[in-house]
C-alpha positions in Angstrom: -0.1 -0.1 -0.1 1.7 3.6 -0.9 1.2 6.1 1.9 -0.7 9.2 0.7 0.8 12.7 2.2 -1.2 15.5 2.1 2.2 18.3 2.1 6.1 17.3 1.5 8.0 15.7 4.0 11.5 16.7 6.0 14.2 14.4 5.5 17.7 15.6 6.8 16.3 19.1 6.7 15.4 18.9 3.1 12.2 19.5 1.7 10.9 16.0 -0.5 8.5 15.8 -3.0 5.8 13.3 -2.5 6.7 10.9 -5.1 10.2 10.8 -3.5 8.4 10.1 -0.6 6.2 7.3 -1.8 9.7 5.9 -3.4 11.8 5.3 -0.2 8.8 4.0 1.4 8.3 1.5 -1.2 12.2 0.3 -1.6 12.2 0.2 2.4 9.2 -2.3 1.9 10.8 -4.1 -1.3 14.0 -4.5 1.2 11.8 -5.5 4.3 9.8 -7.8 2.6 10.1 -11.9 3.5 8.9 -14.5 2.0 8.0 -16.7 5.2 5.1 -19.1 4.9 3.6 -17.7 1.4 3.9 -19.4 -1.7 6.5 -18.4 -4.5 4.0 -17.5 -6.7 2.0 -15.2 -3.7 5.9 -13.6 -2.5 6.2 -12.8 -6.5 3.2 -11.2 -6.9 3.6 -9.1 -4.1 7.5 -8.0 -4.9 6.1 -7.7 -8.0 3.6 -5.2 -7.0 5.5 -3.0 -5.0 7.8 -3.0 -8.0 4.8 -2.0 -10.1 3.7 0.9 -7.4 7.4 2.5 -7.7 7.0 2.7 -11.9 3.7 4.4 -10.7 5.1 6.7 -8.7 8.1 7.7 -11.4 11.1 4.6 -10.5 10.9 2.3 -12.9 13.0 -0.7 -11.5 14.7 -2.7 -14.3 14.2 -7.0 -14.0 17.6 -7.2 -12.8 16.8 -4.9 -9.5 13.6 -6.7 -9.1 15.7 -10.3 -8.8 17.9 -8.7 -6.5 15.4 -7.8 -4.1 13.2 -11.0 -4.6 16.7 -12.7 -3.8 
């Protein structure tokens, strides 16, 4: 799920555009996501969905990057 913000946020004293904040959040989710007990197909679908959301926010991930997060 993408977080929606009503105003720009500060990070290290800088005002960041909302798309950048969303991308940071999605990157964090991608790096923390674990397969756990999920099936391989549902884990892939979850990771692909997060990658697609990043693309919609303006930061398209290459296939190699998505594979790196999955592995």
